[in-house]
N, C-alpha and C positions, 0 to 999 in steps of 0.2 A: 503516664500515657503520653507517648510522643510519636512523631512521624519523621522519617528520614527520606529526603528526596534524592533518588538515585539515577533517574533517567528521564529523558524528554523534558529537560529543564532548560529553557532558552533555546530549545531545538525541538524537532517534531517526531523523532522516532526513538525507540528504545525505552518505552514507558515502563517505569518501575517505582513504586512508593512502598516503603517499609514502615509498618505501624507496630509499635509495642504496646500491649495493654496487659497489665499484670505480668504473668509469666508467659503469655502467648505472643507469638511473632506472626505477623500477617504481611503478605505481599499483595498489593493491588497491581495486577499485571506483572509480567516479566518478559519484556519484548526485546527483540533484536534491533540493533541500530542498522538503518538502511540508507543508502545514498550518502550524501554529504554529512560528515560529522563536524560539528563546530567546536564543541567543548568535551573535555575528558569527563567521563562518567565515573563516579565513585563506585567501588565494589561493595558487596554486602558486608556489613560490619560483624556478622555472625556466620557460623558455619551453615551450609545449606541444610544439614541434618536438623538444625534447630528451628527451621521454619515450620510452623504448624499448619498454616492455611494459605492458600492462594485464592484470591477472588478475581476472576478473569472477566473483563468487560466485553471483549469480542475476540474473534479468531484471527484478525489480521496479524501478520507475523511481527510487525513492530510493537505488538502488545502481547503476543503469545509465544514468540519464536524461541525464547530461551528456556521455556519450561522443561523440555527434555534435558537440557544442560543442568538445570537444577536437580533433576532426578539422578543424572549421571554422577553428580557430586555429593549425593547422599540424602537428598530430600525423600522423606517417606510420609509426608503429611497428606492433607486432603485439598482438592481443588474444586471450588464451587463456581459454576457458570450455568448459562441457560442451556436448554436441550439442543437448540439449533447450533449454538456455539460449539458444544461438544461434538456434534455431528460434523461440523466443518473442521474442527481441530483433528478429527480422525484422518482426514485427507490432507490437510495443510501441514501438519507437523510431520507426517510421513513424507510428504513431498519435500519439505525442508531438509529432513534427514537424508533423503536421496541426493539432494543437491550437495550437502556437506560431504557425503561419501564419494560422490562423483568427482568433486573438486579435489579431494584428497588423492584419489587415484591419478588424476591428471597431473597434479603438482608433484606427486612422488615419482612418476615416470621421469620427469625432468630432473628431480633431485638425485635419483640414482645415477643418471648419466653424468651429472655434474659433480657428484660427490658431496652434495649438501645434505643437511639433516632432513629426515622424513617429516612430513606435515601430518598432524593428527586432526581429524575432523572435530568440530565442536562437539558433536554427538553422533550416535549411530542410529540406524533404523530400530535396533532393539531398544534403545533408550526411548525413542518416540513411541514405540508400541507399548512398552511397559508403563510409561507414565500415564497413559490413558486409563489404566486400571485405578488410578487415584482420583478420577473425575467424579463429581456428583452433579447430576442433571437437575436443574431447578426450573420451575415455571415462573412466568412473569407475575409480579404483584403479590407473591406469597412470602410472608415473613417466616424465616427459617431460624430455629434455635440451634446454632452451631455448637455452642458450649455455654457454660455459665456466664462467661464474659462477653460473648459475641452473639448478636443477631444480625441477619442479613436479608435484604430484599433486592431483587433485580427488576428494573423498570425499563420498558422498551424505549430506546433512545433513537431509533430510526436511522441508524448509520449503515448497518449491514444486517443481513439475516441473523437474528439472534443477539444483536448488539444491545447493550444495556448500560444505563447508569446504575450505580451500586449505592444503596443505603446501608450504612453500618451503625448499629447501636452498640457502643463499647462501654463496659462497666468496669470500674476500678475503684477500690476502696469505698464502695457504696455509691459512687457518683457515675451517672451515665451521660455520655456525650454522643451525639449523632453526627457522623461524618458522611457526607455525600460526595461520591466520586462521579464526575460527569461521564467518564469514558469519552469516546468521540461522539459529539452531538451531530445528529443527522440533518441533512437538508430536507426541506418540505417538498411535497408533491413528487417524490421519487416514485418510479414505477415499482410495482409488486409489493414492497414492504410498507408498513405503517409509518406515518409521520411521528416525530418525537413526542413522547409523553413527558409530563413535567412533574417535578418534585416540589412540594409545598413548604418544607421546613428542614432545617438542619443547623447544627451549631457551627460546623466547619465544612467548607466546600472546597474540593479540589477540582478545578475546571480547566478544560482545554481552551486554546486560543488560536487554533490553526489559521483561521481566516478572520482574526480579530481586527483587521484593518481593511477588510474588503467586502464589497457588496456584490452579490451575484447578478443583480439586475432582474429584469423581467424574465419570466420563464420562456425560453425559446420554443419554437414549434419544431420539436425534434422529429416528429413523423414527417412533416412537410419538408424539412431540410434534408433528411435522410432519403426521402423519396426523390427529391431533385437530384441528389448526387448519384443515386443508383440509376435513375432513368438516363441521365446524360452520359454516364460511363458505359452502360450497357448499349446504348445507341451507337457508341463508337466501337463497340466490340471488346471493351476492356473489362477488367475485374475491379471490384471494390475490395480493397484489403484493409481490414480494421485491426490494428494492434489494440488488444483489450485485456485488462486484468481478468484472470480466469474466474475469480470469485467476485460476484457483484456486477461488474460492468458488462461482462459477456451476457449475463442473464437479462440485464436491462436492454441491451441491444436486440436480443431475441424477442423481447416483449414488443419493441417498436416495429421490428420487421414483421412479426405476426400480424400486427395491426395494418401494416402496409399491404400485406398479402390479402387480408380479410376484406379490405376496402377496395382492392383492385387498383391501387394507385400507380402501379408500374404497367405501362402500356406496351404491348408488343413482345413481352418476354414472360409469357405465362408460366407459372410454376417454376420460376427461376430458382436455381440451387443456392443454398446457403451451407457453407461448411464451418463447423466448429472444430478447429484443429488444436486441441489441447486436452490431454488426458485429465488434467486437474479440473478444467472447466466442465468436462463431461461428468465427472464425479460430482461436482458442485451442483449441476443441474438436478441430479438425483436427490441431493440433500435439500434443495429448494422444494422439490415436489413432496418430500417427506415431512415438511414443516409448514404445510399449507394452513392448517387450522389456527396455529398460534402466532404466525408471522405475516401472513399476507394482508394487504389492505383491502378495503371494501370493493374497489374496482376489480382487483384480481379475483377476489372471492366470488363476485357476481359472474365472472367468466367460468369459474370452477363449477358454480351451481348450474350453469347452462351446459356443462359437459365439455367445456373448452379448456385446453391446457394453455395457460397464459404465455408459456415460453417454448411452445412446440408448434409445428405446422408442417404442411406438405412441402416437400423439397428440402427439409432440414436433414443434413447428413453430418455424421461425426467421424472424426479420425482419431483413433487411439494408437494404433501401431505406427512405427516409422514407415512401413510400406504404404499404409493408408494415407499418411501425410504426404509422401512423395508423389503418390498418384494424383493428388489434387492438381499439381502443375502440369499434368498431361491431359487434363480435361480442358478442351479448347473453348467450351461454352462460356459466355459471360457469367460471372458468379460473384457472390459475396464470400469472403474468407475472413473469419474471426479467429485470431490466433494470439497466443501470449509469447513474450511478455509485453505488457502494455507500453513500456518505454523503449522496446526494440533492442535492449542490451543483451538479451539471451533468448534461447528457446527457438521454437519452430518459426516464429514470425520472420526471422532473419532469412530463412530460405524463401519465403513468399516475397519478401522485399527484393531478394536477388532476382527473382523471376518476373517482377513487375515494375520495379523502379525505373527501368530503362524504357518502358513502354508508354508513349504519350497518350495512349487510349485508356490506360488504367488510372485509378485513383487510390491514393493512400489516405485514409480518413482517421484522424486522431480524435479520440473521444475521452481523453483523460489528461491529467497533469503530466508534463514532460520535464523531468529534472534537468538542471543545467549540466551539460556534459554528456547526457544520454544521446544515443543515436536518434531517438525520436525528436529531441530538442533541436538537434542539428538540422533535421529535415523540416521541422516546423519553421525554423528561423531562415529557411531558404537555401540550405546547402546544395550545391550543384553537383558534387561528387561525394561518394562515400565508399568505404572499403569494406567488403563483405567476403569472408572466406578467402582473404588474400587476393581479392580481385577488385579493381576499381570499377565502380558502377556509376555511370552518368545518370543523374536524376532528371528524367523527362516526364515522369508521371505527374498527374495533377495532385498537389498536396492540399488537403482540406482539413479543417479543424471544426468540430461541432462544439461550440462554446456553451458554457452554462451547465454541463453535466458535472456535478460534484456530489459526493456522498457526505460532504461536510457542511454544516451550517455556516453561513456567512456572519458578519458582525451583527446584523439584525437578528439572526436566529440565536446567536450566542446570548445577546442581551435579553431576548425573550425568555430563554431558558433560566437565566439567573434571576430575572425580575419576576419570575413566577413564584418565588419564595414569598410567603405572606409576611414574614419579618426578616430583617437583615441578619445573616449569620454573624457570628463573632469574628470570623476571618474568612477571606476568600484567597485561596492559593491558586495562582495562575501558572499553568504549565502547558506543555505540548504546543509550542508556537516558536517560530523563528525568533532570534534574539530581539530584534527591534519590534517585531509584531507583538510579542508577549509583553514587552515594556509599554508599548503604545496602548494595548488593550487594558493593561493594569491602570494606566493613567486615566483612561476613559471611565473605568469603574470607580476609581477613587475620586476624581474631580467632578464628574457629571452625575454620578449616581450615589456618591457618599458611602461606598463600601470600604471596609477596612481590608486592604489588599497587601499580600506579600507575594512577590515574584521570585521564587528561589532559584539559585544555581545548584547543580548537583553537589551533594554533600551537606546541604543545609539540614539542620535538625530543629524541630519545633516542639515545644511542650504544650500539649493540648489541655492539660489540667490547669495550667497557669496562664495560658494564652501568651506565651513569650518565646522569643527566639533563643535557643540554647547555643546554636552555632550557625553562622552564615556559611553558605556554600562558597566555593572559590571559582572564580571565572578563569578557568585554565584552558586556553585555546589549544587545539591540536596543532602541533608544529607541522608546517608544510613539508619540511625536509624529512619528516618521519612517515609521511603518507605513502601508501602503496601506490603502484602504478594506476590501479583502478580508481583510487580516490583522487589522484592528481588530475585525472581526466575530467573531474567535475569543474575544473577551472575553465572559464570561457577562453582565456588566452591559450591554455594548453590545447584546447580543442582546435583553435585556429592554427596552432603549430602542427597538429596532426594532419589537418586538412592540407596545409602547405606541403608537408612531406608526401602526402598522397598525390598531390599535383606534380611534385618533382618526380615521383616514381612513374607517373604516366608519361611525363616528358621524356624520361630515359627510355621507356618502352617504345615511344613513338620514333626514337632515333635509330631503332634497329633497321638496318638496310641502307642507311644513309652513307655518304662518302666518309672516308677516314678523316678528311679535313673538317667536315661538319661535326663529327663525333669528338674529335680532339678539341675543337672550340668549346663544346659543352663541358668536357672534362676539365678544361682550364677554368671555366667559370664556376663550376661546382667546387673545385679545390680552393679557389680564391675565397669563396663564401665560407667554406669550412675554416680556412686560416683566419678569417676575420673574427669569427665568433668562438674559436676554440681557446 
């Protein structure tokens, strides 16, 4: 009985853990790496066709996104997850496949012109559709006999609709060990969904450490702050543009806006319009409404019992087609626009930024984490100019950030989760945290709470029967010189360079119409600069 750590080790995306028990092979999640990659992940040590079961903690792409690839490469086993996670995967895996195919089409148009090899998408829409036939929907808190060697139970962990910690009872040679996989542990007091539930016992624990060195602080007054921002922006005649992740964060913002409307907190702008401009977000709203009974918290359920939809209200409009999306920017009334992606690096939000960033009366409101190098991060950090669709946009809009909204538990919440065990596990494996954060959280568990902790790198193999390390993982950094252009942009310095190039581009454009002598002076200066650094 052994476990191999393959992803989200000393980093936060691409979750994957491979367990062998007897002749059975299990994956806990199979996620896609997103954003900045720090270390090389090890590949599966067996053929995909030899994987018997996948136990999926939740639908976020960094935990589920490679499941269609698993199927493409021969997997024909069974996938167990909660009902709501299955419902979200039906839309999110299809959306991911659409992105893969669209990117392939775009790259191959360029490849054909340049004579380069054609690019193959990771997987197709058919792969995403077909793998859904292998899902088994499970209810919370029910022990399921998967086979003679394996029992499983899903426990609500309050991170996302349908998210779960996973309890596994594994039997080999007459000995049973219980493994508890935390999944992503949720923050408390999130709107709509329940707070995390806690597990009481386990022999081995695999737990995340995303915010293992951070405290969220007191819960902000989201409704009050959002009301202030909407009121001041509308009074100036502007729009409130909110880049928001389509699943989870968009629904939370609708919950707050419904409350603002219900309590009449915006004066002088009765029945103001709110647009949700994201086909994925619109589908996710439907999934939320289909999972009321088993996922909503008591406050949301009380609204439902009164006949009130917690995430819908008068004035809510959705845009699915491209034409509906484009029409939003022809609406001159002050309005709220919720659109994806949450970090502004792709999607329809970029069109709304183009139409609003230059307007001093508008507000861009960020309500989630902005990764280094993302357009959202540049704006939050005070960027004065950005380039959108090959056009330089001066940032004159008000840039605001609603702090404190997080779907992840902070250090206090992580400690509450692990300390809910009635007796200490034999070993705690710390995963899913940035390099220094996972190490710092491991030291906290080891030194302050006396847990036996192992913080693996990808490739580590651990024998659960003997409680010993078979093989340590290798700390293999991803070489900067091998990174794609998109990955290089994650560097703060590279972002500054891009901003400088944008500034130079604007300077060149501003010199149109000037005298030949003035233009020649600029040409000489640019050539000298190029000669100096070439």
